[in-house]
C-alpha positions in Angstrom: -16.2 -16.0 12.8 -15.0 -13.7 9.9 -16.8 -10.5 9.3 -19.1 -10.1 6.2 -16.5 -7.7 4.7 -13.7 -10.3 5.1 -15.9 -13.0 3.6 -16.6 -10.8 0.6 -12.9 -9.9 0.2 -12.1 -13.6 0.4 -14.7 -14.3 -2.4 -13.1 -11.6 -4.6 -9.6 -13.1 -3.8 -10.6 -16.7 -4.6 -12.5 -15.9 -7.7 -10.1 -13.2 -9.0 -12.9 -10.6 -9.1 -12.4 -6.9 -9.4 -13.6 -5.0 -6.4 -14.7 -1.4 -5.8 -15.1 0.2 -2.3 -14.9 3.4 -0.4 -13.2 4.3 2.8 -13.8 7.0 5.4 -10.8 9.0 4.4 -11.0 9.4 0.6 -13.7 11.2 -1.4 -13.6 8.8 -4.3 -13.7 5.0 -4.6 -10.8 2.5 -4.8 -10.7 -0.3 -7.4 -8.4 -3.3 -7.7 -7.8 -7.0 -7.2 -7.6 -8.5 -3.7 -4.2 -10.3 -3.7 -4.1 -11.5 -0.1 -5.9 -11.1 3.2 -4.5 -11.0 6.7 -6.1 -10.7 10.1 -6.4 -6.9 9.9 -5.0 -5.7 6.5 -5.5 -6.9 3.0 -3.3 -6.5 -0.1 -4.8 -4.8 -3.2 -3.4 -4.6 -6.7 -4.5 -1.0 -7.3 -6.2 0.1 -10.6 -5.9 3.9 -10.9 -8.3 6.4 -12.6 -6.6 5.8 -16.0 -7.6 2.1 -15.8 -4.0 0.9 -15.3 -2.3 -1.0 -12.6 -0.5 1.4 -10.3 1.2 -0.3 -7.4 -0.1 -2.0 -4.3 -2.0 -0.9 -1.2 -2.4 -2.6 2.2 -5.6 -1.4 3.8 -7.4 -2.0 7.0 -10.3 -4.4 6.4 -12.3 -2.4 9.0 -12.0 0.8 6.9 -13.7 -0.7 3.8 -17.1 0.8 3.1 -19.7 0.0 0.4 -17.8 -3.0 -1.0 -18.8 -4.1 -4.5 -17.9 -7.6 -5.5 -17.5 -7.6 -8.4 -17.0 -4.0 -9.4 -20.1 -2.9 -11.4 -17.8 -1.8 -14.3 -15.6 -4.9 -14.2 -16.2 -5.8 -17.8 -14.9 -2.4 -19.1 -11.9 -2.4 -16.8 -10.9 -6.0 -17.4 -11.2 -5.4 -21.2 -9.1 -2.2 -21.1 -6.4 -3.9 -19.0 -6.3 -6.8 -21.4 -6.0 -4.6 -24.5 -3.2 -2.7 -22.7 -1.6 -6.0 -21.9 -1.6 -5.0 -18.2 -1.5 -7.7 -15.6 0.1 -8.4 -12.2 2.8 -10.8 -13.1 3.3 -12.0 -9.5 1.9 -11.0 -6.2 4.6 -9.4 -3.9 5.4 -11.5 -0.9 3.9 -9.2 1.8 3.6 -10.6 5.3 0.1 -9.6 6.4 0.2 -11.5 9.7 1.1 -8.3 11.5 1.7 -4.6 10.8 5.5 -4.8 11.6 5.7 -7.8 9.2 3.8 -5.9 6.5 6.1 -2.9 6.8 9.3 -5.0 6.9 8.4 -7.0 3.9 7.2 -4.0 1.8 10.4 -2.1 2.8 12.5 -5.1 1.7 10.8 -5.6 -1.7 10.3 -1.9 -2.7 12.6 1.1 -2.7 10.0 3.3 -1.1 6.9 2.9 1.1 4.1 5.3 1.6 2.6 5.5 5.1 -0.9 6.9 5.7 -2.1 7.9 9.2 -5.5 9.2 8.1 -7.0 9.2 11.6 -4.4 11.6 13.0 -3.1 13.3 9.8 -5.9 13.3 7.1 -4.9 14.3 3.6 -1.2 13.7 4.2 1.2 10.8 3.8 4.9 10.2 4.3 7.1 8.4 1.9 10.5 6.9 2.5 12.6 4.0 3.8 11.9 2.3 7.1 15.1 2.2 9.2 13.8 0.4 12.3 10.6 -0.9 13.9 10.5 -1.3 17.7 8.2 -0.9 20.7 5.2 0.3 18.8 7.1 2.9 16.6 8.9 3.0 13.4 11.7 5.2 12.2 11.2 6.4 8.6 13.7 8.3 6.6 11.5 10.5 4.5 11.9 11.7 0.9 10.0 14.9 0.0 8.0 15.7 -3.1 11.1 17.4 -4.5 12.9 14.0 -4.3 15.3 15.3 -1.6 15.9 13.0 1.4 15.6 14.3 5.0 18.8 14.3 7.1 17.1 12.6 10.1 14.4 10.0 10.4 10.9 10.6 11.7 9.4 8.6 14.4 5.8 7.3 13.7 3.5 5.4 16.0 2.4 2.0 14.4 -1.0 2.4 16.0 -1.6 5.5 13.8 -1.1 3.7 10.5 -4.2 3.1 8.4 -2.7 2.3 5.0 0.6 1.4 3.4 1.3 1.9 -0.4 4.2 0.7 -2.5 5.2 0.1 -6.1 3.3 3.0 -7.6 4.5 5.2 -10.5 4.9 8.2 -8.1 7.1 6.3 -5.7 9.1 5.0 -8.7 9.6 8.6 -10.0 10.7 9.8 -6.5 13.2 7.0 -6.3 14.5 7.5 -9.8 15.2 11.2 -9.1 16.2 10.9 -5.4 18.1 7.7 -5.5 19.2 6.0 -2.3 19.5 8.3 0.7 23.0 9.4 1.7 22.4 8.8 5.4 21.7 5.1 4.6 25.1 4.9 2.9 26.8 6.3 5.9 25.2 4.5 8.8 25.0 0.8 9.5 21.4 -0.2 8.9 19.8 -2.7 11.1 18.6 -5.7 9.2 14.8 -5.5 8.9 
């Protein structure tokens, strides 16, 4: 039987209701639209503090705390988004059936992905291109906050991942300045 949280997220998804919730790793709340739900993760169309859409997040359902369906300030937020002509034109086709599927589909659809491992590395995240996923690990070629690509990929454990972000204005800015990584142009990439 689905958990109460999962049922509430499903209610928000089916009725296109704005949600607000907290998680154990962030000080503030998160707001957005539930766009899809998988066995462990759900896809959120994120609304930032400026009341604008700002990319997507895939979060663990188990990390959701104090879920509000609908968001108590939904009327203001929906009106502001409407006046700004902000909408999610189409939901990205993210595979939520498994974490490797989620990562592969996000990596295929977006130039950069942000990986959070908040249980083992609170207050930090890594951003880059996924090069490979195998045996419980992923290889990520990272781009730094200076938009410079690392020379060698980092190895991350899949079991440490708590959230995956993509499509935000920050990731877009990094990609605009940093471009495609040189190592990817030189090496034959495995097809994810």
